[in-house]
gemmi code that builds the backbone of each chain (N, CA, C; Angstrom):
import gemmi

chains = {
    "A": [
        ("MET", (1.031, -1.038, -0.152), (-0.040, 0.261, 0.510), (1.241, 0.923, -0.049)),
        ("THR", (0.347, 2.003, -0.825), (1.299, 3.724, -0.516), (1.089, 4.517, 0.607)),
        ("ILE", (1.862, 5.662, 0.609), (1.514, 6.028, 1.602), (0.114, 6.501, 1.751)),
        ("GLU", (0.064, 7.458, 0.531), (-1.585, 8.008, 0.108), (-2.181, 6.624, 0.196)),
        ("GLU", (-2.271, 5.632, 0.397), (-3.806, 4.987, 0.689), (-3.752, 4.129, 1.974)),
        ("LEU", (-2.293, 4.659, 2.442), (-2.370, 4.480, 3.945), (-3.328, 5.462, 5.115)),
        ("LYS", (-2.933, 6.281, 4.044), (-4.199, 7.737, 5.359), (-5.128, 7.711, 4.748)),
        ("GLU", (-5.237, 6.939, 3.756), (-7.110, 7.162, 3.938), (-8.135, 5.732, 4.409)),
        ("LEU", (-6.931, 4.918, 4.620), (-7.347, 3.719, 5.480), (-8.333, 4.384, 6.959)),
        ("LYS", (-9.189, 4.024, 7.441), (-10.438, 3.955, 8.233), (-10.382, 1.858, 9.186)),
        ("ALA", (-9.676, 2.740, 9.957), (-8.763, 1.240, 10.877), (-10.442, 1.102, 11.851)),
        ("ASN", (-10.151, 0.028, 12.441), (-11.955, -0.716, 12.832), (-11.012, -0.946, 14.361)),
        ("LYS", (-10.042, -0.618, 14.555), (-9.584, -0.685, 16.286), (-8.581, 0.042, 15.687)),
        ("THR", (-7.848, 0.645, 16.866), (-6.811, 1.926, 17.518), (-6.415, 0.815, 18.408)),
        ("VAL", (-5.136, 1.296, 18.581), (-4.377, 0.536, 19.756), (-2.816, 1.905, 20.063)),
        ("ASP", (-3.672, 2.513, 21.679), (-2.611, 4.064, 21.257), (-2.252, 3.608, 22.008)),
        ("ALA", (-1.056, 2.995, 21.451), (1.009, 2.434, 22.858), (1.595, 3.328, 23.233)),
        ("ARG", (1.594, 4.317, 23.198), (2.398, 5.454, 22.670), (3.381, 6.134, 24.465)),
        ("GLY", (2.414, 5.327, 25.308), (3.018, 4.996, 26.461), (3.718, 4.623, 26.707)),
        ("THR", (4.254, 3.364, 26.586), (4.739, 2.430, 26.790), (6.226, 2.370, 25.588)),
        ("ALA", (7.022, 1.102, 26.307), (8.454, 1.051, 25.988), (7.766, -0.183, 25.301)),
        ("CYS", (9.150, -1.426, 24.578), (9.038, -2.519, 24.309), (9.009, -3.809, 25.514)),
        ("PRO", (8.085, -4.356, 25.762), (7.662, -4.956, 24.686), (6.427, -4.552, 24.866)),
        ("GLY", (5.597, -3.428, 25.461), (4.463, -2.444, 26.257), (3.466, -2.842, 24.664)),
        ("PRO", (3.614, -1.923, 22.847), (3.302, -2.058, 21.995), (3.073, -3.606, 21.781)),
        ("LEU", (4.306, -4.589, 21.223), (3.668, -5.274, 20.548), (2.482, -6.396, 21.883)),
        ("LEU", (2.555, -6.028, 23.251), (1.941, -7.045, 23.683), (0.348, -6.309, 23.664)),
        ("GLU", (0.331, -5.016, 22.917), (-0.565, -4.769, 23.516), (-1.439, -4.836, 21.527)),
        ("ALA", (-0.750, -5.097, 20.828), (-0.819, -5.082, 19.736), (-1.568, -6.601, 19.670)),
        ("LYS", (-1.160, -7.962, 20.576), (-1.637, -8.906, 20.576), (-2.371, -9.134, 21.291)),
        ("LYS", (-2.656, -8.418, 22.486), (-3.846, -8.513, 23.081), (-5.573, -7.643, 22.582)),
        ("THR", (-5.316, -6.811, 21.592), (-6.562, -6.350, 20.735), (-6.839, -7.025, 19.654)),
        ("ILE", (-5.453, -7.370, 18.740), (-6.067, -8.755, 17.576), (-7.040, -10.032, 18.362)),
        ("GLY", (-6.423, -10.197, 19.462), (-8.052, -11.157, 19.624), (-8.712, -10.632, 20.379)),
        ("THR", (-9.458, -9.034, 19.729), (-10.744, -9.114, 20.267), (-11.839, -8.662, 19.125)),
        ("ILE", (-10.297, -8.496, 18.001), (-11.106, -8.001, 17.016), (-11.500, -9.303, 15.655)),
        ("GLN", (-12.398, -8.606, 14.342), (-12.632, -9.803, 13.545), (-12.019, -10.104, 12.341)),
        ("ALA", (-12.206, -11.268, 11.851), (-11.520, -11.569, 10.994), (-11.568, -10.231, 10.165)),
        ("GLY", (-10.412, -9.977, 8.811), (-10.891, -8.955, 8.009), (-10.756, -7.220, 8.554)),
        ("ASP", (-10.997, -7.453, 10.078), (-11.164, -5.821, 10.604), (-9.578, -5.340, 9.878)),
        ("ILE", (-9.084, -4.363, 10.152), (-8.462, -3.042, 10.745), (-7.789, -2.889, 11.618)),
        ("MET", (-6.570, -3.276, 12.278), (-6.232, -2.517, 13.754), (-5.063, -1.157, 13.106)),
        ("GLU", (-4.615, -0.601, 13.554), (-3.780, 0.751, 13.734), (-2.963, 0.597, 15.123)),
        ("VAL", (-1.923, 0.071, 15.296), (-0.940, 0.532, 16.402), (-0.583, 1.720, 15.762)),
        ("LEU", (-0.480, 2.609, 16.970), (0.555, 3.751, 17.128), (1.151, 3.482, 18.417)),
        ("SER", (2.610, 3.629, 18.052), (3.536, 3.742, 19.309), (4.951, 4.706, 19.080)),
        ("ALA", (5.510, 4.912, 19.685), (6.554, 5.579, 19.727), (7.612, 5.064, 20.308)),
        ("ASP", (7.491, 3.735, 20.112), (9.283, 2.909, 20.503), (9.382, 2.446, 18.670)),
        ("GLU", (11.253, 3.372, 18.535), (11.254, 2.933, 17.157), (11.931, 0.968, 16.826)),
        ("GLY", (11.491, 0.266, 18.058), (11.945, -0.832, 17.608), (10.585, -1.510, 17.106)),
        ("SER", (9.407, -0.912, 17.878), (7.535, -1.675, 17.364), (8.067, -1.736, 15.895)),
        ("LYS", (8.725, -0.872, 14.560), (8.205, -0.949, 13.152), (8.945, -1.952, 12.234)),
        ("VAL", (9.537, -2.230, 13.633), (10.424, -3.882, 12.873), (9.546, -4.775, 13.641)),
        ("ASP", (9.750, -4.598, 14.673), (8.604, -5.706, 15.530), (7.215, -6.255, 15.356)),
        ("ILE", (6.200, -5.365, 15.389), (4.954, -5.255, 15.246), (4.920, -6.014, 13.743)),
        ("PRO", (5.320, -5.862, 12.455), (5.056, -6.011, 11.032), (5.604, -7.624, 11.136)),
        ("LYS", (7.155, -7.682, 11.709), (7.201, -9.360, 11.361), (6.394, -10.266, 12.073)),
        ("TRP", (5.988, -9.982, 13.800), (4.867, -10.676, 14.343), (4.134, -10.151, 13.410)),
        ("CYS", (3.147, -10.368, 12.800), (1.754, -10.138, 12.324), (2.572, -10.706, 11.096)),
        ("THR", (2.537, -10.743, 10.322), (2.571, -11.692, 9.374), (3.498, -12.998, 10.013)),
        ("LYS", (3.747, -13.360, 10.566), (3.991, -14.142, 11.661), (2.725, -15.451, 12.001)),
        ("GLN", (2.252, -14.173, 12.671), (0.736, -14.379, 13.357), (0.055, -14.741, 12.305)),
        ("GLY", (0.091, -15.197, 10.885), (-1.037, -15.317, 10.077), (-1.359, -13.890, 9.203)),
        ("HIS", (-1.165, -12.367, 9.779), (-2.457, -10.847, 9.875), (-1.466, -11.271, 8.673)),
        ("GLU", (-1.735, -9.935, 7.650), (-1.627, -8.695, 7.073), (-0.953, -7.584, 7.439)),
        ("TYR", (-0.102, -7.635, 6.643), (1.015, -6.507, 7.437), (0.805, -4.879, 6.606)),
        ("LEU", (0.190, -4.364, 6.661), (-0.594, -3.236, 5.332), (0.758, -1.965, 5.335)),
        ("GLY", (1.196, -1.487, 6.800), (2.231, -0.512, 6.121), (2.438, 0.165, 6.793)),
        ("THR", (3.019, 1.371, 7.533), (3.264, 2.158, 8.214), (3.597, 3.617, 7.801)),
        ("ILE", (2.610, 4.006, 8.553), (2.813, 6.054, 8.908), (3.688, 6.431, 10.050)),
        ("GLU", (4.771, 7.008, 8.771), (5.646, 7.515, 10.605), (4.845, 9.313, 10.328)),
        ("GLU", (4.353, 9.759, 11.985), (3.862, 10.175, 12.450), (5.436, 11.465, 12.868)),
        ("SER", (4.780, 13.298, 13.468), (5.922, 13.207, 14.390), (5.651, 12.685, 15.596)),
        ("GLY", (6.978, 11.545, 16.434), (7.329, 11.501, 17.039), (6.797, 9.789, 16.934)),
        ("TYR", (6.038, 9.498, 16.732), (5.097, 7.802, 16.131), (5.481, 7.615, 14.687)),
        ("PHE", (5.001, 6.181, 15.047), (4.138, 4.879, 13.704), (3.035, 4.841, 13.933)),
        ("LYS", (1.950, 4.798, 12.860), (1.618, 4.240, 12.735), (1.427, 2.887, 12.239)),
        ("ILE", (1.040, 1.727, 12.795), (1.342, 0.969, 11.800), (-0.276, 0.180, 11.329)),
        ("PHE", (-0.184, -0.590, 10.686), (-1.393, -0.909, 10.544), (-1.470, -2.247, 9.351)),
        ("LEU", (-2.165, -3.399, 10.249), (-2.536, -4.575, 10.660), (-4.101, -5.189, 9.747)),
        ("LYS", (-3.912, -6.103, 8.980), (-5.242, -7.052, 9.137), (-5.470, -8.182, 8.826)),
        ("LYS", (-6.533, -8.313, 10.053), (-6.921, -9.459, 11.143), (-7.311, -10.790, 9.964)),
        ("LYS", (-6.094, -11.912, 9.751), (-6.977, -12.605, 9.148), (-8.012, -13.467, 9.788)),
    ],
    "B": [
        ("MET", (-7.725, -18.243, 10.740), (-5.930, -18.841, 11.019), (-5.898, -20.191, 10.714)),
        ("GLU", (-7.332, -21.247, 10.763), (-6.536, -22.555, 10.963), (-5.668, -23.252, 9.730)),
        ("ASP", (-5.307, -22.292, 8.529), (-5.481, -23.035, 7.476), (-4.033, -22.638, 7.199)),
        ("ASN", (-3.492, -21.831, 8.347), (-1.986, -21.467, 8.011), (-1.249, -22.234, 8.916)),
        ("ALA", (-0.337, -22.868, 7.938), (0.686, -23.690, 8.871), (1.676, -23.149, 9.730)),
        ("ILE", (2.154, -21.313, 10.084), (2.666, -21.255, 10.880), (2.595, -20.517, 12.027)),
        ("MET", (1.299, -21.926, 12.195), (0.218, -21.441, 13.285), (0.543, -22.414, 14.409)),
        ("GLU", (1.463, -23.476, 13.971), (1.769, -24.227, 15.197), (2.736, -24.159, 16.416)),
        ("ARG", (2.488, -23.997, 17.436), (2.760, -24.052, 18.744), (4.159, -24.023, 18.811)),
        ("LYS", (5.346, -23.395, 18.771), (6.585, -23.401, 19.550), (7.279, -23.565, 21.096)),
        ("LYS", (7.875, -24.412, 21.148), (8.215, -24.603, 22.925), (9.294, -23.555, 23.455)),
        ("MET", (9.732, -23.387, 23.942), (10.211, -22.627, 24.774), (10.562, -23.301, 26.122)),
        ("CYS", (11.972, -23.062, 26.240), (12.559, -23.803, 27.680), (13.470, -22.757, 28.875)),
        ("LEU", (13.229, -22.132, 29.288), (14.605, -20.657, 30.338), (14.563, -21.786, 31.531)),
        ("ALA", (15.276, -21.154, 31.865), (15.888, -21.718, 32.699), (17.016, -20.839, 33.213)),
        ("LEU", (15.719, -20.666, 34.501), (15.926, -19.446, 35.268), (16.942, -19.642, 36.378)),
        ("PHE", (18.354, -19.373, 36.399), (19.126, -19.582, 37.604), (19.027, -17.927, 38.703)),
        ("SER", (19.217, -16.896, 37.700), (19.750, -15.676, 38.358), (18.213, -15.326, 39.048)),
        ("GLY", (18.376, -14.422, 40.312), (17.625, -13.206, 40.931), (17.599, -12.185, 40.840)),
        ("SER", (18.749, -11.816, 40.176), (18.912, -10.203, 40.282), (17.702, -9.778, 39.177)),
        ("LEU", (17.920, -8.580, 39.870), (16.645, -8.159, 39.005), (16.535, -7.342, 37.632)),
        ("ASP", (18.036, -7.041, 37.376), (18.164, -6.467, 35.467), (17.793, -7.986, 34.761)),
        ("LYS", (18.326, -8.619, 35.542), (18.044, -10.533, 34.698), (16.146, -10.894, 34.766)),
        ("LEU", (15.917, -10.567, 36.030), (14.629, -11.210, 35.744), (13.405, -9.924, 35.205)),
        ("THR", (14.612, -8.732, 34.489), (13.497, -7.487, 33.657), (13.381, -8.753, 32.653)),
        ("ALA", (14.903, -8.880, 32.389), (15.350, -9.169, 30.763), (14.236, -10.400, 30.369)),
        ("ALA", (14.386, -11.455, 31.492), (13.629, -13.064, 31.355), (11.780, -12.227, 31.216)),
        ("GLY", (11.289, -11.263, 31.690), (10.035, -10.499, 31.555), (9.731, -10.696, 29.904)),
        ("VAL", (10.453, -9.749, 29.434), (10.985, -9.108, 28.661), (10.856, -10.135, 27.114)),
        ("ILE", (12.041, -11.508, 27.613), (11.935, -12.346, 27.047), (10.325, -13.299, 26.719)),
        ("LEU", (10.138, -13.534, 27.974), (8.663, -13.995, 27.916), (7.611, -13.436, 27.371)),
        ("SER", (7.321, -12.125, 27.512), (6.897, -11.086, 26.591), (6.512, -11.396, 25.446)),
        ("GLY", (7.233, -12.032, 24.438), (7.993, -11.757, 23.565), (7.671, -12.953, 22.983)),
        ("ALA", (7.899, -14.374, 23.865), (7.450, -15.815, 23.580), (5.641, -15.332, 23.743)),
        ("ALA", (4.921, -14.868, 24.438), (3.516, -15.096, 24.649), (3.057, -13.964, 23.697)),
        ("ALA", (2.889, -13.248, 22.723), (3.332, -12.464, 21.367), (3.305, -13.545, 20.919)),
        ("ASP", (3.723, -14.440, 20.338), (4.257, -15.279, 19.351), (3.174, -16.959, 20.248)),
        ("ASP", (2.554, -16.598, 21.009), (2.120, -17.785, 21.468), (2.392, -19.192, 21.644)),
        ("MET", (3.258, -18.920, 22.401), (4.741, -20.302, 22.249), (4.094, -20.932, 24.433)),
        ("ASP", (4.509, -22.091, 24.117), (4.426, -22.790, 25.015), (5.343, -22.821, 25.882)),
        ("VAL", (5.459, -21.517, 27.078), (6.825, -21.646, 27.776), (7.671, -22.515, 28.956)),
        ("ASP", (8.110, -23.582, 29.190), (8.604, -23.855, 30.913), (9.093, -22.930, 31.540)),
        ("VAL", (9.072, -22.020, 32.447), (10.505, -21.525, 33.138), (10.963, -22.667, 34.213)),
        ("TYR", (11.848, -23.265, 33.977), (12.797, -23.762, 35.719), (12.859, -22.705, 36.678)),
        ("VAL", (13.425, -22.994, 37.540), (13.215, -21.525, 38.416), (14.829, -22.585, 39.287)),
        ("LEU", (15.682, -21.750, 39.057), (16.723, -22.285, 39.397), (17.353, -21.581, 41.276)),
        ("LEU", (18.475, -21.790, 41.451), (19.337, -21.203, 42.338), (19.285, -20.077, 43.021)),
        ("GLN", (19.105, -18.665, 42.401), (19.443, -18.095, 43.048), (17.695, -16.953, 42.769)),
        ("GLY", (17.396, -18.002, 40.527), (15.813, -16.915, 41.156), (15.245, -17.176, 41.960)),
        ("ALA", (14.963, -18.500, 42.465), (13.795, -19.221, 43.314), (14.221, -18.355, 44.977)),
        ("ARG", (15.183, -18.186, 44.690), (15.680, -17.048, 46.014), (14.054, -16.370, 45.852)),
        ("ALA", (14.450, -15.009, 44.719), (13.480, -13.759, 44.076), (11.567, -14.412, 44.362)),
        ("PHE", (11.770, -15.417, 43.869), (10.047, -15.677, 44.020), (9.611, -16.587, 45.426)),
        ("LYS", (10.688, -16.614, 46.176), (10.074, -16.482, 47.393), (8.922, -15.310, 47.807)),
        ("LYS", (8.088, -15.595, 47.817), (6.981, -14.682, 48.727), (7.275, -13.211, 48.972)),
        ("GLU", (8.129, -13.375, 50.272), (8.476, -12.115, 50.647), (9.559, -11.746, 50.018)),
        ("ILE", (10.256, -11.626, 48.630), (11.443, -11.530, 48.121), (10.167, -10.499, 46.068)),
        ("GLY", (10.116, -11.416, 46.217), (9.074, -10.911, 44.281), (9.638, -9.296, 44.379)),
        ("ASP", (8.821, -8.272, 43.939), (9.202, -7.490, 43.083), (9.499, -6.360, 45.064)),
        ("ASN", (10.077, -6.915, 45.432), (10.327, -6.053, 47.056), (12.097, -5.286, 45.903)),
        ("LEU", (11.564, -4.791, 45.367), (13.029, -4.132, 44.611), (13.907, -3.912, 46.147)),
        ("GLU", (13.736, -3.464, 46.896), (14.673, -3.214, 48.118), (15.922, -4.217, 48.118)),
        ("GLN", (14.811, -5.743, 48.143), (15.091, -7.078, 48.211), (16.276, -7.815, 47.449)),
        ("LEU", (16.892, -6.876, 46.049), (17.169, -7.831, 44.583), (18.205, -6.687, 44.525)),
        ("SER", (19.109, -7.724, 44.442), (20.185, -6.616, 43.362), (20.234, -6.884, 41.987)),
        ("MET", (21.509, -6.825, 41.937), (21.443, -6.098, 39.888), (22.638, -7.686, 39.686)),
        ("ALA", (22.417, -7.820, 38.286), (24.032, -9.282, 38.167), (24.936, -7.773, 37.769)),
        ("GLU", (24.339, -6.702, 36.785), (26.210, -6.020, 36.972), (25.862, -4.405, 37.089)),
        ("ASN", (27.074, -3.274, 36.972), (27.039, -2.669, 37.431), (25.585, -2.416, 38.867)),
        ("ALA", (25.731, -2.816, 39.431), (25.365, -2.637, 41.611), (25.022, -0.990, 41.316)),
        ("ASN", (26.287, -0.383, 41.753), (26.357, 1.361, 41.499), (24.794, 1.755, 40.760)),
        ("LEU", (24.569, 1.380, 39.728), (23.454, 2.333, 39.006), (22.039, 1.464, 39.762)),
        ("LYS", (21.765, 0.804, 39.666), (20.027, 0.320, 40.397), (19.018, 1.620, 40.912)),
        ("LYS", (19.637, 2.448, 41.333), (18.851, 3.165, 40.764), (18.020, 3.703, 40.116)),
        ("GLU", (19.543, 4.441, 39.436), (18.779, 5.148, 38.260), (18.447, 3.730, 37.043)),
        ("PHE", (18.447, 2.633, 37.459), (17.929, 1.717, 36.747), (16.411, 1.552, 37.104)),
        ("ILE", (15.950, 1.469, 38.534), (14.862, 1.709, 38.756), (13.947, 2.361, 37.636)),
        ("GLU", (15.059, 3.965, 38.410), (13.834, 4.811, 38.339), (13.597, 5.189, 36.573)),
        ("SER", (14.809, 4.505, 35.476), (14.355, 4.787, 34.165), (12.872, 3.694, 34.298)),
        ("LEU", (12.762, 2.548, 34.217), (12.275, 1.499, 34.711), (10.895, 2.461, 34.710)),
        ("SER", (10.338, 2.961, 35.477), (9.375, 3.486, 36.005), (8.996, 4.957, 35.315)),
        ("ARG", (10.303, 5.433, 34.893), (10.257, 6.518, 33.515), (8.976, 6.249, 32.268)),
        ("LEU", (9.880, 4.985, 31.782), (9.130, 4.161, 30.986), (8.334, 3.348, 30.506)),
        ("LYS", (7.458, 3.206, 32.016), (6.651, 2.748, 31.891), (6.258, 1.469, 31.768)),
        ("VAL", (7.894, 0.701, 32.187), (8.131, -0.674, 32.044), (7.576, -0.927, 32.673)),
        ("LYS", (6.553, -3.141, 32.977), (6.446, -3.160, 34.416), (6.986, -4.144, 35.071)),
        ("THR", (7.035, -4.598, 36.413), (8.727, -5.263, 37.310), (8.298, -6.501, 36.657)),
        ("TRP", (9.071, -6.894, 37.022), (9.653, -8.619, 36.541), (8.580, -9.539, 36.791)),
        ("ILE", (7.651, -9.295, 38.026), (6.440, -10.027, 37.994), (5.003, -9.805, 37.364)),
        ("GLU", (5.220, -8.084, 36.855), (3.696, -8.403, 36.091), (4.806, -8.924, 34.779)),
        ("PHE", (5.615, -9.043, 34.455), (5.273, -9.342, 33.362), (5.957, -10.901, 32.937)),
        ("PHE", (6.014, -11.648, 33.687), (5.325, -12.876, 33.835), (4.175, -12.760, 34.377)),
        ("ARG", (3.482, -11.828, 35.194), (1.547, -12.475, 35.805), (1.139, -12.518, 33.713)),
        ("GLU", (1.308, -11.328, 32.891), (1.255, -10.618, 31.777), (1.215, -11.872, 31.211)),
        ("ALA", (2.400, -12.469, 30.539), (2.725, -13.875, 30.040), (1.804, -14.929, 29.687)),
        ("LYS", (1.831, -15.364, 31.795), (0.794, -16.832, 31.805), (-0.487, -16.053, 31.665)),
        ("SER", (-0.917, -14.928, 31.669), (-2.399, -14.866, 30.815), (-2.295, -14.825, 29.644)),
        ("LEU", (-1.576, -14.581, 28.648), (-1.740, -14.513, 27.330), (-1.443, -16.003, 26.715)),
        ("THR", (-0.254, -16.654, 27.508), (0.127, -17.843, 26.184), (0.249, -18.401, 27.880)),
        ("ASN", (0.257, -19.888, 27.031), (0.959, -21.127, 28.163), (1.884, -20.863, 28.910)),
        ("VAL", (2.105, -20.549, 30.253), (3.598, -20.311, 30.721), (3.346, -21.127, 31.812)),
        ("LYS", (4.451, -22.485, 32.379), (4.353, -22.818, 33.357), (5.851, -22.419, 34.815)),
        ("ILE", (5.486, -22.550, 35.704), (6.785, -21.762, 35.677), (6.943, -22.950, 37.378)),
        ("HIS", (8.820, -23.470, 36.853), (8.641, -24.735, 37.579), (10.006, -24.623, 38.211)),
        ("ILE", (9.658, -24.331, 40.361), (10.639, -24.253, 41.466), (11.738, -25.642, 41.196)),
        ("CYS", (12.424, -25.192, 41.474), (13.567, -26.583, 41.608), (13.377, -26.824, 43.154)),
        ("GLY", (13.205, -27.784, 43.497), (13.283, -28.252, 44.958), (14.411, -27.907, 45.859)),
        ("LEU", (15.582, -27.926, 45.185), (16.573, -28.128, 45.823), (16.672, -26.237, 46.236)),
        ("ALA", (17.073, -25.836, 44.970), (16.753, -24.241, 45.072), (16.165, -23.738, 46.037)),
        ("GLY", (14.617, -24.429, 46.138), (13.448, -23.776, 47.383), (14.609, -24.353, 48.479)),
        ("LYS", (14.559, -25.378, 48.732), (15.417, -25.259, 50.076), (16.221, -25.144, 51.052)),
        ("ILE", (17.157, -24.496, 50.334), (18.232, -23.193, 50.202), (17.827, -22.173, 51.038)),
        ("TRP", (16.792, -21.777, 50.522), (16.157, -20.562, 50.528), (14.606, -20.555, 51.755)),
        ("GLY", (14.984, -21.896, 52.347), (14.108, -21.726, 52.871), (12.438, -22.766, 52.259)),
        ("GLY", (12.275, -22.241, 51.268), (11.224, -22.780, 50.908), (10.838, -24.270, 50.222)),
        ("GLU", (9.867, -24.885, 51.140), (9.770, -26.266, 50.775), (8.092, -26.387, 50.031)),
        ("LYS", (7.263, -25.802, 50.922), (5.748, -25.953, 49.695), (5.811, -24.947, 48.328)),
        ("LEU", (4.916, -24.876, 47.848), (4.340, -24.163, 46.904), (4.292, -22.849, 47.548)),
        ("GLU", (3.252, -22.614, 48.867), (2.773, -21.213, 49.157), (3.778, -21.144, 49.662)),
        ("ASP", (4.912, -21.704, 49.835), (6.058, -20.121, 49.945), (6.510, -19.212, 48.587)),
        ("PHE", (6.171, -19.594, 47.905), (6.650, -18.959, 46.582), (5.395, -17.938, 45.775)),
        ("VAL", (5.854, -17.490, 45.043), (4.477, -16.157, 44.531), (3.598, -17.025, 44.425)),
        ("ASP", (2.227, -16.676, 43.662), (1.706, -17.199, 43.325), (1.961, -17.477, 42.118)),
        ("LEU", (2.551, -17.206, 41.549), (2.472, -17.850, 39.622), (3.542, -19.228, 39.449)),
        ("ALA", (3.817, -19.056, 40.581), (4.548, -21.028, 40.636), (3.938, -21.815, 39.849)),
        ("ASP", (3.930, -22.810, 39.760), (2.660, -23.898, 38.927), (3.255, -24.886, 40.151)),
        ("ASP", (4.350, -26.022, 39.920), (5.288, -26.824, 41.058), (6.499, -26.496, 41.180)),
        ("ILE", (6.626, -27.544, 42.348), (8.437, -27.815, 42.478), (8.434, -29.138, 42.195)),
        ("CYS", (9.554, -28.992, 41.165), (9.912, -30.511, 40.392), (11.382, -30.377, 40.656)),
        ("GLY", (12.048, -31.953, 39.493), (13.268, -32.190, 40.084), (13.932, -32.183, 38.968)),
        ("ILE", (14.843, -32.189, 38.428), (15.329, -31.703, 37.712), (15.270, -32.460, 36.374)),
        ("ASN", (15.103, -33.090, 36.352), (14.625, -34.378, 35.070), (13.440, -33.465, 34.256)),
        ("ALA", (12.995, -32.288, 34.978), (11.458, -31.825, 33.976), (12.332, -31.268, 33.234)),
        ("TYR", (12.967, -30.632, 34.223), (14.256, -29.634, 32.783), (14.479, -29.549, 31.965)),
        ("ILE", (15.669, -30.633, 32.207), (16.486, -31.899, 31.138), (15.341, -32.452, 29.908)),
        ("THR", (14.772, -32.931, 30.418), (13.603, -33.419, 29.467), (12.720, -32.056, 28.305)),
        ("SER", (12.551, -30.679, 29.294), (11.914, -29.727, 28.369), (12.612, -29.209, 27.451)),
        ("ALA", (14.022, -29.008, 28.100), (15.074, -28.128, 27.406), (15.148, -29.303, 25.616)),
        ("GLN", (15.373, -30.667, 26.327), (15.366, -31.360, 25.276), (13.827, -31.184, 24.272)),
        ("GLU", (13.127, -31.072, 24.287), (11.883, -31.103, 23.123), (11.679, -29.370, 22.628)),
        ("ALA", (12.546, -28.501, 23.687), (12.802, -27.393, 23.407), (12.772, -26.857, 21.803)),
        ("ASP", (11.878, -25.827, 21.402), (12.240, -25.242, 19.847), (13.461, -24.149, 20.899)),
        ("ILE", (13.462, -23.773, 21.259), (14.235, -22.176, 22.246), (14.348, -22.608, 23.570)),
        ("HIS", (16.029, -22.819, 23.411), (16.172, -23.119, 25.330), (16.646, -21.640, 25.648)),
        ("LEU", (16.710, -21.187, 26.486), (17.945, -20.292, 27.142), (18.113, -20.267, 28.477)),
        ("PHE", (19.262, -19.910, 28.835), (19.480, -20.392, 30.753), (19.942, -18.544, 30.650)),
        ("ILE", (19.404, -18.039, 31.707), (19.717, -16.586, 32.532), (20.478, -16.662, 33.986)),
    ],
}
model = gemmi.Model(1)
for chain_id, residues in chains.items():
    chain = gemmi.Chain(chain_id)
    for i, (resn, *xyz) in enumerate(residues, 1):
        res = gemmi.Residue()
        res.name, res.seqid = resn, gemmi.SeqId(i, " ")
        for name, pos in zip(("N", "CA", "C"), xyz):
            atom = gemmi.Atom()
            atom.name, atom.element = name, gemmi.Element(name[0])
            atom.pos, atom.b_iso = gemmi.Position(*pos), 0.0
            res.add_atom(atom)
        chain.add_residue(res)
    model.add_chain(chain)
structure = gemmi.Structure()
structure.add_model(model)
structure.setup_entities()
């Protein structure tokens, strides 16, 4: 997905994990993805530099689809689609 | 997700020898990673680790030392607090709530620190075990760590 397409995306669920350091955002993502429906889009907000590598890798390994990341000022928006 | 072959559960065996605050925190972060990946985890709590698991120790930071840079303990604790990092016990508890984590206390280690029964340890401990349980788990694990 291009950045423009990502910006147009409406997430079904937002996980704001900006207040925590690793492994906080990953665990928040893990907990929340269990609560949404297959096909739903989840965005994870993280201010942790490691998350932008960690969460896409975890997402793919778990069988979900990683859609892309937008870098905002001081944090990342990481988009996932639950399978 | 049923059609996804990579969802097969992997096993981790963690030998937790250390009872120091920094290493317990590292173990907690690693357990969190294992939990995010839905791994089955066996933690074998050995010598110094068993002391930290005693009910009266646990999250009592006064009672825990650092494995390295002992002079920086205060700074370490302040940083954890500022970064909103969980305490080591909270990491272990959360990992247990998310995946299959079993915590086994080495019988000998328990006795060394005056812990004979499961009730002598923090409520996260599942059982008191012998060394064969650890070796068997290590033989079967996909990941085996000694901390």
